[in-house]
N, C-alpha and C positions, 0 to 999 in steps of 0.2 A: 482507523485501526482502534482507535480508543471506543467507538460504538460497537464495532465487532466483539470486542474483549469484554464489555460489559454485558451485551445481549447473551454471548456465551456463558458468562457467569451465571445469569438469570436463569437460564435454561438449565443448565446444571443442578442449581438448587431446586428447580421444578423437578427434574428427573429424580433426583434423590427422595424428594417428598412423596411423589407418585410410585415409588416402591420400584424403580426400574433397575434396581442393583442386583436383582435375581436372575436366574436362568429364564429364558424364553421358551415358549413352546415353538415347535417348529412352525405351525401355522402363524403363530404372531410374529416369528422372525422374517417371513417370507410372504408378506401379503399380496406381492405381485411377482411370481416366481419368473415369468418369462421377461427377456430383456426388452427393452422399449425399442421402438424403430430407430433410434439413433446409433444403434450397434448393429451391424451386419456381419454375422460371423462367418468365417471362411478356414479354409485349411491354411495351416501357417506354412509358410516358407522355411527354409533350412533343414540340416540334417540332424539326425540323431534323436529327433523329437516324438514323443508319445503320440501314436496316431490319432489319440482322443483330443490332442490340444489343438484347439480353436483361436484364430486370432481376428481382431477388429481394429478398428480406428474410431476413436472419441473426438470430437471437435469441441474445443474449449477457449474462452477468451484469452489471448495473450496478456491483456492487462485487465483484472477483475475491477478496476476503477470505472474502465470504459467496456462494459459489458458487449456493446453493439460494435466494438471496434474490430480491429484485426483479430483473426481466429488461427490457432494451432491445432496441430493433431498430436493425440498422444495414442500410441500402440498399446493395446492391452491383448491378453489372453487368458484362456480360461482351461480348465480340465471340469467337467461337470461332476457333480457328486456321483459317487460308485453306486448308491442306493437311495434313489429318488424319494422312497417310501420314508426314510428317517432324515432326508436332508433339513438342516437347520438353516443354512443362509450360505454367505459368500466370506471366504477366509482370504483377505488380502496380503499377499506376500510382499512387505515393504522392504526394498533392498538397502544396503549401505552405500557408502559414498562419503559426501555427494559424488555423482557420477557412477553408481551402480545401477544394473538394469535387473529386474526379476521377471522379464519377458519370459524366458526359458523355464523359469523356476517350477511352474506346475507339472513339467516333464522331469525337471531334475530333482531338487531338495524335496519338493512336494511329494515325491513318489516314497521318500523316507518316513512320510507321517504314517504313523499305524492306520490300519483299514478302517477302524471305527471314525477316526477323524476324517479319512478321506470320504467316508460314506456320508459324514456330516454335513460337509461343504462342498461348493464350488470353490477350485483353486485358481486363484486371481493374480496375474502376473501383469507387469506393465513396463514401459521404458519412460522414465521421468521427463518432464517437459525440458526440450533442449537437447535429449540424448536419442540419436539413431536407433530405431527407424522411426521414432516422435520426430517432429519437426527440429531440426538438430542446428547446432551451433558449433564454431571454432573460432579461436582465437588467431589462428595463424602463426603460432609460435616458430622460433628458430628452433631445429632439431636439438640442438644442445641443451635447450630450456626445457626440453620432454624428459629429461633424465630424471629418474626419481630423486638423486641426489641432489637436484638443483629445485625441483618442485619441493622438496622439504628444504625448509631453510637453514642448512648447516652453515655456520660461520666458518671463516677463514682458521687456518690451524692456530694462529695467535689470538683468535677469539675475536677479531675485527668483524662488524656487521658492514663496513663500507660497500664492499661488493654486493651483499645481499639488498642494500637499498638500491644501488644501479640496476640489479637484475627486477626487483620489484618494478620500478619505473618502467622498464622496457618490455616486461611482460604485461602489465596493466594498460600500458599504451597499445599494444598489441590486440587485446582484448577488446579496448574500447573502438579502434580501428576496424577489425574484422569481424566483431561478434553481432554488429547489427543491432536493431533495437531489443530482439529477444532477450539478449544476454542481461539487459536491465530488469528483466521480469524473470528470472530465474531466482527462487527463494523457498525456504520451507514451507512459509504460510502459502505461497501459490501451489506447492504441491500438495498441500493438504486440501486446498480448495478444489484442485485437480481431481483428488480422490473422492471428494464429495460428489462431484459431478460424475464420476464413475459409478458411484453407490446409487445416484439416482438412474442412470442410464442402465443398470442391472435391474432396477425395479426392487431394490433392497430398501427396507425402511431403517434397518440399522446392519454395521458389518461388524465382523469379527476381523483381527489382524495379527500378524506374526511380523513383527519389525526387528531387524537385525541391526546392529552397531550404529550408523547414522540413521537408520531406518528407526531405532527407537526414540529418537527426537522427533523424527516425522510423526511417529505413531502417538507420542506423547501432546506433541502440537494438534494432531487432529482431535485428540479425545479433549483437549482443552477447548478448541474452537467449536467443534460439534459434538458435545457431550451426550447429546440425546440421540446420537446415531451411531454409538458403539454398543457391541454386545461383548464378546471375551476378546480380551486384548493381552497379547504376549509381548513382552519388550525383552530382546536377548543381546547380552553384552551392551551395557547401557552407558550413554553418554550423558556427561554432566550437563544440566539445563540452565546453568546460570545465566540469566538474561542479561547481565553487565558484560559478559565475556563471549558467549556462545562459543563460536569456533576457536577463539583464542584458547578458551578452557580447555577444549578436545586436543589441540596442538601440545598445551602443557602437560596434558595428561600422560603422554610418553615418559616424561621423567621417572613417575612413580611406577608407571606400567612395566618397563623395563627393569627397573630395580625389583619389582615384585617377581618377575618372571626368569631374569636371567641365572639366578641360583639353580633352576631345573635345568637349565643347559649345561651349566656348570659340572652338575653331578653325571648328567648323562655323557659328557666330555670326558670325564675322568673315569669312567666304570671300566673296570676290567674285563677285558675280553672284546670291548668296541674296537672294531677294524679302524676306526676314526679317531681314537682316542688322543686327547690334546695334551694331558698332563696326569700326573701321578695322582693328585689329590684334587677335589673340587675348588678348594682355595686357590690353587694355583692357576685358574682359568682366567678368572677376572684381570690380574696384574699382566698375564700372558697376552690377553686381548689388548689391553690398554697401552701395552708397550708396542705391540704390533701396529695398532692404529697410528701411533705417534711415529712410527718408523714410515709407515707409508705417506704420512703428511709431509715429511721430508724427501722420501725417496718412492714416488709412485712407479708401479709396474705397467709397461704398455699392456693394453689389452684390446687388442684388434677386434672390430665387431660390435664392441660394447659401446654403450652411452653413458658417460664419457669413454674414450678409448683409454682408459688407464684405471688401474686399481688404486685409488688413494684412500687417504685414511677415512673420509667421508662416505665413500662407496662403500668400504668395509662396514662403517658404522650403520649405514642405511640397510645393508644386507642382513645385520644383526636384527634391525627392528622387524623387517620382512619375515625372518626365520624364526623369530620368537613367537609369531602367531599360531602356529602348530607344530608339534614334536615331528611330525614327519619331514619337517623343512630341516631338522638339526644336521643330518648328514652332509647336506648341500653345503651348509655354513661351515662345518668342520673341514671337508675337503677344501674350501676356498682357503680358509685359515692355514691349513698345512702346505697348500700350494705357496702361499704368499711369502711363508716361513722359509720356504725354498727357494724364493725368487721367481717363481713361475705363476701362472695363471691356468684355470681350467678353460675348457671352451665357452665363448661369451654366451649370457643367458639368451634365450629367445625374447623377442618383444612382440607386442601386437602390432599390426600395421599403422605406420604413422597417422593415417586418417583418423583411426580409432582413438589414438592416443591423444589427438588434438580434440577430438569431440568429448572425450572423457574429462580432460584437463580444462576445457571451457565450461563444462558443466559444474564440474567442482568449483572452479575460481568464481563463477557467478555466483553460486548459491553462498559459499562462504564469505564473500565479500559484500553482498547485498543484504545479508541477514544482519549484519551490525559492521557499525564502522570503525575500523583498526586504529590505532595510533599511528601517526605520521611522523613521529621525531626519532630520529636514529639514536639520539642520547637515551631515550627510553629504552628502546631495544638493546643497546649497548649494555645498560646496567642489568637488565634481565638476563642476558646471555652470561656476563660475568658471574653472577649469582649461581645461576643454574651449572655453569661449568665447575664450580668450587664444589657444590653440593652432589651433582649427578654426573661424573665424569663420563659413564658410558655414553650419555647422550649428548655431551660435548656443548651445550647450550642451544643446540637446536630447537626445542620446544619453546624457548621463549623469544625467538626470533621473529623477523620480519617477513612474512610470505608477501605475495604480490598483492594483498590487500592493503598493504601499508601504504599503496600508492594508486588505490582504485579511485577512479575519478568521478564515481557516481556515489551520491548519498543514499543510504537505505530508503526505502519509499515508506516503512512502518517500523515500529519497534518492534524488537522479538516478543513472542508471545510469554507470559511469565505463567510458568506451571505451577498449579498450587492443587490445595486438597478439596476443591469444590467441583463435585462431580460425582458420577457412579462409582461405584466400588467393585470394579470389573477388569482391574488390572494385574497382571502377574509379571513381575520381573524375574528374569533367571540371569545369573552372573557367576562366572568362574572367579575363583579367588586370585588366581594368577593370569590377567589378561594385559598384554603389552599395549594394546591399542585404546581399549575402554576399561581403564582399572577399576578395580572395586572401590577405591575412593571415590570417584566420580559417580559411580552408580550408586553408592549410598547417599548423594546429594540428591539424586533424582527420586530415590526412596523417599527421603526427608520431606521434598517438596511436595510430593504426592500423598502423603500422610495416609489417612484410612481409605483412600481409593486403592492402594495397591497392597500386595503381599509380596515379598522378595524371596527367592529362592536361592541361596549362596551355595555354590557347588566347589567341592574341593578338589580341582582340576586346573590344568594349564592349558592356555591358548585363547585365541580369539573365536567366538561363536561358540556358544555353550550347547543348546538343544540341538540333539541330532548329529553333533559334530565333534566338539572337543570337551563336552563335559562328561557325566557318568550317568550310569542306569538310572540312579535314584533321581537326579534332576530330570532325564528325559521322561521318566514315567509320571512325575508330578505335572508335568506341562502338557503330556498327552492326556491326563484324565481331565485336567481343567479344559483344555478344547473339545474333548469328546462329551463330557457328561456335566462341565460347569462345577466340578469339584475343586475348589482352591483352598489350600491350607488356612486355618483359621487365623493363623499368625505366621509371622517369617519362621523359616526352617532353614537348616544347614544340612546338606548333602555330603556325607564325608566319603573319603575315597574307598573305605571298605564297602560302602553301600553300593557303589558303583562297579 
């Protein structure tokens, strides 16, 4: 890894000296338009897909330290440029997660892109290593351990982490027992290497990218490892790149993210005329929520068909986290709160098939735990949880608690990539001010790490995912101009709500 990092840094300096920070011509961006023989495109399987979307399989090394060893498959997709005459290159749609897929995104969110962006690029999706229909992994976890309120390390009502440490060991042991060799080779750096293999297979000298949530870290790492292979890079809803903490910092970000976002829910929940109104004023919503969560800690309500089959305080808190990612989820959260106050529950929420949850969970666990070693001391987590509960009661200590990575039996194979300001100045960050999952505070740390390589668009909006989702028109237009024309603001900008 030291050699890779050193080489990447040298190439980044060379790229800057060679003037590769400006826009490419269409011919320069695509010296070899046709895919190489390693990709055979065919009609995609599945329903609801754009008939133009094509699918293929890319074969890559499972272990890049042993490139001649076992191979795995990466499922990829594309919708070609809608105007080959103005085609610039390939736009990689990098999903969040870890555990997310962009395989159907060329047919999905890719079609929300303005026409001039769709003209400029082939839209490229993929299922990251380990995630079906790529060569897949599973931890074979107990069904109860697949509950979101269990996967997120919510401490006991009294703040104890003892059960979390037991759960971490049980889940980590299952992953080691059932995950096979591949689970040891799931990592952000290997995903970046897979993407560069895909770039080569597509015949592209350089690629553009739109990474969202965890995908912003993948995009940043790719830009650091392969700076001479990047064209226009958009990082949307940005992860803290702290190389000493990585995923621990992302989990910790929920503390501030929920505090940033909850007031918007409170205003909505107290608005006159709201059929799901929870309180007379916004200031009453927070103490009401905390009281209800504490009551459910003591007196859970049976919830047949749910996982777990009860509405307890931590299930309510987890539902809050999930609901704050987009305002369209506020009504469902309010209805759950109203039902719980009356001692009832709504119908159990639908869940993906267990085989899908097993796969997603294994990819997430493998990536988070292989990227960096987590502390193993229960005392360290207990101290962090106590501090967090006192300062951030809405998240009850969860963001500083022990995930299964605290008991992960495998040491990281390489250190995390350190994101720095060495490389082409071709990155645009877009970030909502109020984001529960990837808060502005963490995004600013990525902005500082990138230095002059990046410009940041901060959007006065609420929710996770900004561009073409929960942002505003000003932010969307700024990102679209950059992708289509290479027009990037000269300095960081702020898109106010009135502009959106």
